[in-house]
DSSP file (Angstrom, degrees, kcal/mol; ACC not computed):
  #  RESIDUE AA STRUCTURE BP1 BP2  ACC     N-H-->O    O-->H-N    N-H-->O    O-->H-N    TCO  KAPPA ALPHA  PHI   PSI    X-CA   Y-CA   Z-CA
    1    1 A M              0   0    0      0, 0.0     2,-0.2     0, 0.0     0, 0.0   0.000 360.0 360.0 360.0 148.8   44.0   37.5   19.3
    2    2 A A        -     0   0    0      1,-0.1     4,-0.1     2,-0.1     3,-0.0  -0.469 360.0-155.2 -71.4 139.7   43.2   34.0   18.0
    3    3 A H  S    S+     0   0    0     -2,-0.2     2,-0.4     2,-0.1    -1,-0.1   0.412  79.5  52.6 -96.7   4.4   46.1   32.2   16.5
    4    4 A K  S    S-     0   0    0      3,-0.0     2,-0.1     0, 0.0     3,-0.1  -0.988  87.6-114.5-133.2 148.5   43.9   30.0   14.3
    5    5 A K        -     0   0    0     -2,-0.4     2,-0.1     1,-0.1     3,-0.1  -0.461  44.9 -93.9 -75.5 152.9   41.1   31.0   11.9
    6    6 A G        -     0   0    0     -2,-0.1     2,-0.2     1,-0.1    -1,-0.1  -0.399  45.3-104.2 -66.8 143.2   37.6   30.0   12.9
    7    7 A G        -     0   0    0      1,-0.1     2,-0.1    -3,-0.1    -1,-0.1  -0.467  36.1-121.4 -67.8 133.1   36.4   26.6   11.3
    8    8 A G        -     0   0    0     -2,-0.2     2,-0.4    -3,-0.1    -1,-0.1  -0.465  22.9-127.6 -74.0 149.2   34.0   27.1    8.5
    9    9 A S        -     0   0    0     -2,-0.1     2,-0.3     2,-0.0    -1,-0.1  -0.771  15.9-127.4-100.1 145.7   30.6   25.6    8.8
   10   10 A S        -     0   0    0     -2,-0.4    -1,-0.0     1,-0.1     0, 0.0  -0.621   2.0-150.7 -87.7 146.3   29.2   23.3    6.1
   11   11 A K  S    S+     0   0    0     -2,-0.3     3,-0.2     2,-0.0    -1,-0.1   0.453  80.1  66.9 -92.2  -0.9   25.7   24.0    4.7
   12   12 A N        +     0   0    0      1,-0.1    -2,-0.1     3,-0.0     3,-0.1  -0.263  53.8  85.9-101.6-169.3   25.2   20.3    4.0
   13   13 A G        +     0   0    0      1,-0.3     2,-0.4    -2,-0.1    -1,-0.1   0.573  62.5 109.0  95.0  10.0   24.9   17.3    6.2
   14   14 A R        +     0   0    0     -3,-0.2     2,-0.3     2,-0.0    -1,-0.3  -0.948  32.0 152.1-118.4 141.8   21.2   17.2    7.0
   15   15 A D        -     0   0    0     -2,-0.4     2,-0.2    -3,-0.1    -3,-0.0  -0.973  36.6-117.3-159.0 154.1   18.6   14.7    5.7
   16   16 A S        -     0   0    0     -2,-0.3     2,-0.1     1,-0.1     3,-0.1  -0.591  38.7 -95.7 -91.4 157.3   15.3   13.2    6.9
   17   17 A K        -     0   0    0     -2,-0.2    -1,-0.1     1,-0.1     2,-0.1  -0.395  47.4-100.3 -66.9 146.3   14.7    9.6    7.7
   18   18 A S        -     0   0    0      1,-0.1    -1,-0.1    -2,-0.1     0, 0.0  -0.424  24.5-142.1 -66.8 145.4   13.2    7.6    4.8
   19   19 A K        -     0   0    0     -2,-0.1    -1,-0.1    -3,-0.1    -2,-0.0   0.401  24.9-129.5 -94.6   1.0    9.5    7.0    5.2
   20   20 A R        +     0   0    0      1,-0.1     2,-0.1     0, 0.0    19,-0.1   0.895  44.3 171.0  52.6  49.3    9.3    3.5    3.9
   21   21 A L        +     0   0    0     17,-0.1     2,-0.2     3,-0.0    19,-0.2  -0.363  21.0  71.0 -83.0 167.6    6.5    4.1    1.5
   22   22 A G  E    S-A   39   0A   0     17,-3.3    17,-2.8    -2,-0.1     2,-0.3  -0.687  84.8 -23.8 125.0-176.1    5.3    1.7   -1.2
   23   23 A V  E     +A   38   0A   0     15,-0.2    15,-0.3    -2,-0.2     3,-0.1  -0.583  44.7 177.8 -75.1 127.1    3.4   -1.5   -1.7
   24   24 A K  S    S+     0   0    0     13,-3.4     2,-0.4    -2,-0.3    14,-0.2   0.720  73.2  34.2-101.5 -31.3    3.5   -3.8    1.4
   25   25 A K  S    S-     0   0    0     12,-1.8    -1,-0.3    10,-0.1     2,-0.1  -0.992  80.5-148.5-128.2 126.4    1.3   -6.7    0.2
   26   26 A F    >   -     0   0    0     -2,-0.4     3,-1.9     1,-0.2    41,-0.3  -0.426  34.9 -70.7 -93.0 165.0    1.5   -7.6   -3.5
   27   27 A G  T 3  S+     0   0    0      1,-0.2    41,-0.2    -2,-0.1    -1,-0.2  -0.218 118.6  24.0 -54.4 137.2   -1.2   -9.1   -5.8
   28   28 A G  T 3  S+     0   0    0     39,-2.9    -1,-0.2     1,-0.3     2,-0.2   0.244  91.1 127.3  90.9 -14.8   -2.1  -12.7   -5.1
   29   29 A E    <   -     0   0    0     -3,-1.9    38,-2.3    37,-0.1     2,-0.4  -0.490  61.7-121.4 -78.4 148.5   -1.0  -12.5   -1.4
   30   30 A F  E     -D   66   0B   0     36,-0.2     2,-0.3    -2,-0.2    36,-0.2  -0.739  35.0-171.7 -86.1 133.4   -3.4  -13.5    1.3
   31   31 A V  E     -D   65   0B   0     34,-3.1    34,-2.2    -2,-0.4     2,-0.3  -0.914  17.5-135.8-127.2 154.4   -4.2  -10.8    3.8
   32   32 A L    >   -     0   0    0     -2,-0.3     3,-2.3    32,-0.2    29,-0.3  -0.720  46.0 -81.2-101.6 158.3   -6.0  -10.5    7.2
   33   33 A S  T 3  S+     0   0    0     -2,-0.3    29,-0.2     1,-0.3    31,-0.1  -0.347 119.7  26.5 -58.3 131.0   -8.3   -7.7    8.0
   34   34 A G  T 3  S+     0   0    0     27,-3.1    -1,-0.3     1,-0.3    28,-0.1   0.223  84.9 137.8  99.2 -14.4   -6.3   -4.7    9.2
   35   35 A N    <   -     0   0    0     -3,-2.3    26,-2.6     1,-0.1     2,-0.4  -0.396  58.5-117.1 -65.3 140.6   -3.1   -5.6    7.2
   36   36 A I  E     + B   0  60A   0     24,-0.2    24,-0.3     1,-0.2     3,-0.1  -0.691  32.4 178.8 -80.3 127.5   -1.5   -2.6    5.5
   37   37 A L  E     +     0   0A   0     22,-2.7   -13,-3.4    -2,-0.4   -12,-1.8   0.871  65.2   5.8 -94.2 -49.4   -1.5   -2.9    1.7
   38   38 A V  E     -AB  23  59A   0     21,-1.5    21,-2.5   -15,-0.3     2,-0.5  -0.998  52.2-156.4-143.2 134.1    0.1    0.3    0.5
   39   39 A R  E     +A   22   0A   0    -17,-2.8   -17,-3.3    -2,-0.4     2,-0.3  -0.958  37.2 154.1-104.8 128.2    1.8    3.3    2.2
   40   40 A Q        -     0   0    0     -2,-0.5     2,-0.6    16,-0.4     3,-0.0  -0.949  49.4-118.0-149.6 163.0    1.6    6.4    0.0
   41   41 A R  S    S-     0   0    0     -2,-0.3     3,-0.1    16,-0.0    16,-0.1  -0.948  92.5 -10.9-104.8 114.4    1.6   10.2   -0.1
   42   42 A G  S    S-     0   0    0     -2,-0.6     2,-1.3    14,-0.2     3,-0.3  -0.148 108.0 -60.6  79.3 173.4   -1.8   11.1   -1.7
   43   43 A T        +     0   0    0      1,-0.2    -1,-0.1    -3,-0.0     3,-0.1  -0.538  69.7 149.8 -96.5  72.2   -4.0    8.6   -3.3
   44   44 A R  S    S+     0   0    0     -2,-1.3    33,-0.7     1,-0.2     2,-0.5   0.901  77.1  38.5 -63.8 -42.1   -1.7    7.3   -6.0
   45   45 A I  E    S-e   77   0B   0     -3,-0.3    33,-0.2    31,-0.1    -1,-0.2  -0.948  91.5-137.0-110.7 129.4   -3.5    4.0   -5.8
   46   46 A K  E     -e   78   0B   0     31,-2.8    33,-2.2    -2,-0.5     2,-0.3  -0.526  19.1-110.3 -87.5 152.3   -7.3    4.1   -5.2
   47   47 A P  E     -e   79   0B   0      0, 0.0    33,-0.2     0, 0.0     2,-0.1  -0.627  37.0-178.4 -83.1 141.4   -9.1    1.9   -2.7
   48   48 A G    >   -     0   0    0     31,-2.2     3,-1.2    -2,-0.3    32,-0.2  -0.111  46.5 -24.3-110.8-149.1  -11.5   -0.7   -4.1
   49   49 A E  T 3  S+     0   0    0      1,-0.3    32,-2.6    -2,-0.1    -1,-0.3  -0.404 129.5   7.1 -68.3 137.5  -13.8   -3.3   -2.5
   50   50 A N  T 3  S+     0   0    0      1,-0.2    12,-2.5    30,-0.2    13,-0.6   0.772 103.7 116.8  60.9  30.2  -12.8   -4.3    1.1
   51   51 A V  E <   -C   61   0A   0     -3,-1.2     2,-0.2    10,-0.2    10,-0.2  -0.995  46.8-160.8-129.0 132.2  -10.1   -1.7    1.3
   52   52 A G  E     -C   60   0A   0      8,-3.2     8,-2.0    -2,-0.4     2,-0.5  -0.691  13.0-130.6-108.5 163.8  -10.1    1.3    3.7
   53   53 A V  E     -C   59   0A   0     -2,-0.2     6,-0.2     6,-0.2     2,-0.1  -0.966  18.6-147.3-118.0 125.6   -8.1    4.6    3.7
   54   54 A G    >   -     0   0    0      4,-3.3     3,-1.9    -2,-0.5     6,-0.0  -0.275  35.3 -94.6 -83.6 174.2   -6.2    5.9    6.7
   55   55 A R  T 3  S+     0   0    0      1,-0.3    -1,-0.1     2,-0.1    -2,-0.0   0.805 128.3  45.4 -58.0 -33.9   -5.6    9.5    7.7
   56   56 A D  T 3  S-     0   0    0      2,-0.0   -16,-0.4   -15,-0.0    -1,-0.3   0.018 127.3 -97.3-102.6  26.9   -2.3    9.6    5.8
   57   57 A H  S <  S+     0   0    0     -3,-1.9     2,-0.2     1,-0.2    -2,-0.1   0.592  71.8 156.1  68.6  13.8   -3.8    7.8    2.7
   58   58 A T        -     0   0    0    -19,-0.1    -4,-3.3    -5,-0.1     2,-0.4  -0.511  36.8-138.0 -67.5 137.5   -2.5    4.4    3.8
   59   59 A L  E     +BC  38  53A   0    -21,-2.5   -22,-2.7    -6,-0.2   -21,-1.5  -0.855  27.7 174.8 -99.6 132.2   -4.6    1.6    2.2
   60   60 A F  E     -BC  36  52A   0     -8,-2.0    -8,-3.2    -2,-0.4   -24,-0.2  -0.958  33.7-100.9-138.4 156.6   -5.5   -1.3    4.5
   61   61 A A  E     - C   0  51A   0    -26,-2.6   -27,-3.1    -2,-0.3   -10,-0.2  -0.519  20.4-169.6 -77.0 136.5   -7.6   -4.5    4.2
   62   62 A T  S    S+     0   0    0    -12,-2.5     2,-0.3    -2,-0.2   -11,-0.2   0.445  74.9  22.5-104.1  -3.6  -11.1   -4.4    5.9
   63   63 A S  S    S-     0   0    0    -13,-0.6    -1,-0.2   -31,-0.1     2,-0.1  -0.975  90.6 -89.8-151.7 163.1  -11.6   -8.2    5.5
   64   64 A D  S    S+     0   0    0     -2,-0.3    20,-1.3   -31,-0.1     2,-0.3  -0.479  72.8  87.2 -71.9 142.3   -9.6  -11.4    5.0
   65   65 A G  E    S-DF  31  83B   0    -34,-2.2   -34,-3.1    18,-0.2     2,-0.3  -0.995  72.9 -42.1 163.8-162.3   -8.9  -12.4    1.4
   66   66 A L  E     -DF  30  82B   0     16,-2.1    16,-3.0    -2,-0.3     2,-0.3  -0.783  50.1-122.6-102.3 142.1   -6.6  -12.1   -1.6
   67   67 A V  E     - F   0  81B   0    -38,-2.3   -39,-2.9    -2,-0.3     2,-0.4  -0.625  27.7-173.4 -83.3 140.2   -5.1   -8.9   -2.8
   68   68 A L  E     - F   0  80B   0     12,-2.6    12,-2.7    -2,-0.3     2,-0.4  -0.975   8.6-163.2-137.9 121.1   -5.9   -7.8   -6.4
   69   69 A Y  E     + F   0  79B   0     -2,-0.4     2,-0.3    10,-0.2    10,-0.2  -0.874  17.1 177.0-101.0 136.3   -4.3   -4.8   -8.2
   70   70 A E  E     - F   0  78B   0      8,-2.6     8,-2.6    -2,-0.4     2,-0.5  -0.986  28.5-127.4-139.5 149.8   -6.1   -3.6  -11.3
   71   71 A T  E     - F   0  77B   0     -2,-0.3     6,-0.3     6,-0.2     2,-0.2  -0.851  28.3-169.4 -95.9 126.1   -5.6   -0.7  -13.7
   72   72 A I  E  >  - F   0  76B   0      4,-3.2     4,-0.8    -2,-0.5     3,-0.5  -0.536  45.2 -39.3-105.5 178.0   -8.7    1.4  -14.3
   73   73 A R  T >4 S+     0   0    0      1,-0.2     3,-1.4    -2,-0.2    -1,-0.3   0.132 122.7  12.7 -44.8 145.3   -9.1    4.1  -16.9
   74   74 A E  T 34 S-     0   0    0      1,-0.3    -1,-0.2    -3,-0.1     3,-0.1   0.821 130.4 -61.3  59.2  37.3   -6.3    6.4  -17.9
   75   75 A G  T 34 S+     0   0    0     -3,-0.5    -1,-0.3     1,-0.2    -2,-0.2   0.601  92.8 146.6  72.0  12.0   -3.6    4.5  -16.1
   76   76 A R  E <<  - F   0  72B   0     -3,-1.4    -4,-3.2    -4,-0.8     2,-0.3  -0.519  37.6-141.1 -80.1 149.6   -5.1    4.8  -12.6
   77   77 A K  E     -eF  45  71B   0    -33,-0.7   -31,-2.8    -6,-0.3     2,-0.3  -0.835  16.3-172.6-114.0 150.8   -4.6    1.9  -10.3
   78   78 A R  E     -eF  46  70B   0     -8,-2.6    -8,-2.6    -2,-0.3     2,-0.4  -0.995  10.3-152.0-138.8 143.3   -7.0    0.4   -7.7
   79   79 A V  E     +eF  47  69B   0    -33,-2.2   -31,-2.2    -2,-0.3     2,-0.3  -0.965  18.1 176.6-116.3 133.9   -6.4   -2.3   -5.1
   80   80 A T  E     - F   0  68B   0    -12,-2.7   -12,-2.6    -2,-0.4     2,-0.6  -0.909  24.9-136.3-129.0 159.2   -9.2   -4.6   -3.9
   81   81 A V  E     - F   0  67B   0    -32,-2.6     2,-0.8    -2,-0.3   -14,-0.2  -0.968  16.2-143.9-117.3 117.0   -9.4   -7.5   -1.5
   82   82 A V  E     - F   0  66B   0    -16,-3.0   -16,-2.1    -2,-0.6     5,-0.1  -0.710  28.1-127.4 -82.0 114.3  -11.4  -10.4   -2.7
   83   83 A A  E  >  - F   0  65B   0     -2,-0.8     4,-2.1   -18,-0.2     3,-0.3  -0.174  11.1-118.4 -65.4 152.9  -13.1  -11.7    0.4
   84   84 A L  H  > S+     0   0    0    -20,-1.3     4,-2.6     1,-0.2     5,-0.2   0.872 113.6  57.4 -57.5 -40.5  -12.8  -15.4    1.4
   85   85 A E  H  > S+     0   0    0      1,-0.2     4,-2.2     2,-0.2    -1,-0.2   0.912 107.9  46.9 -59.3 -42.9  -16.6  -15.9    1.1
   86   86 A K  H  > S+     0   0    0     -3,-0.3     4,-2.6     2,-0.2    -1,-0.2   0.904 111.2  51.4 -66.6 -41.6  -16.5  -14.7   -2.5
   87   87 A L  H  X S+     0   0    0     -4,-2.1     4,-2.3     1,-0.2    -2,-0.2   0.904 109.4  50.4 -62.8 -39.9  -13.5  -17.0   -3.3
   88   88 A E  H  X S+     0   0    0     -4,-2.6     4,-2.4     2,-0.2    -1,-0.2   0.905 110.5  50.2 -62.8 -42.6  -15.4  -20.0   -1.8
   89   89 A Q  H  X S+     0   0    0     -4,-2.2     4,-2.3     2,-0.2    -2,-0.2   0.924 110.8  48.8 -61.7 -44.5  -18.5  -19.1   -4.0
   90   90 A L  H  X S+     0   0    0     -4,-2.6     4,-2.2     1,-0.2    -2,-0.2   0.908 111.3  49.5 -64.2 -40.6  -16.4  -18.9   -7.1
   91   91 A A  H  X S+     0   0    0     -4,-2.3     4,-2.1     1,-0.2    -1,-0.2   0.903 111.0  50.3 -65.6 -39.6  -14.7  -22.3   -6.3
   92   92 A A  H  X S+     0   0    0     -4,-2.4     4,-1.9     1,-0.2    -1,-0.2   0.899 109.9  50.3 -64.7 -39.4  -18.1  -23.9   -5.7
   93   93 A Q  H  X S+     0   0    0     -4,-2.3     4,-1.8     2,-0.2    -2,-0.2   0.905 109.8  50.7 -64.3 -41.7  -19.4  -22.5   -9.1
   94   94 A E  H  X S+     0   0    0     -4,-2.2     4,-2.1     1,-0.2    -1,-0.2   0.874 110.1  49.6 -64.0 -38.9  -16.3  -23.9  -10.9
   95   95 A E  H  < S+     0   0    0     -4,-2.1    -1,-0.2     1,-0.2    -2,-0.2   0.874 108.9  52.7 -65.4 -36.4  -16.9  -27.3   -9.3
   96   96 A A  H  < S+     0   0    0     -4,-1.9    -2,-0.2     1,-0.2    -1,-0.2   0.867 111.4  46.4 -67.4 -37.6  -20.5  -27.3  -10.3
   97   97 A V  H  <        0   0    0     -4,-1.8    -1,-0.2     1,-0.2    -2,-0.2   0.874 360.0 360.0 -74.0 -37.1  -19.5  -26.5  -13.9
   98   98 A A     <        0   0    0     -4,-2.1    -1,-0.2    -5,-0.2    -2,-0.2   0.451 360.0 360.0 -76.9 360.0  -16.8  -29.2  -14.1
């Protein structure tokens, strides 16, 4: 016979690794094509212009430019990348006006 009682097992002590979700590039940042903008579960933030969607709903830039986050109706959010060409056109228009 055993001279010690069997050690009880705990039902705790397991956890999964964190998935590092969230915004990776913030508004106003310059991004290159292919840069990851947001890692998310489901489409909490919608893709806008020059933004692609990955298999796991990751949003990524499809062209070089500046990141712009905007709120669309009913509190929904959208991320767009304003392409360099468009920025140059806007700058040229402002210079023409000034």
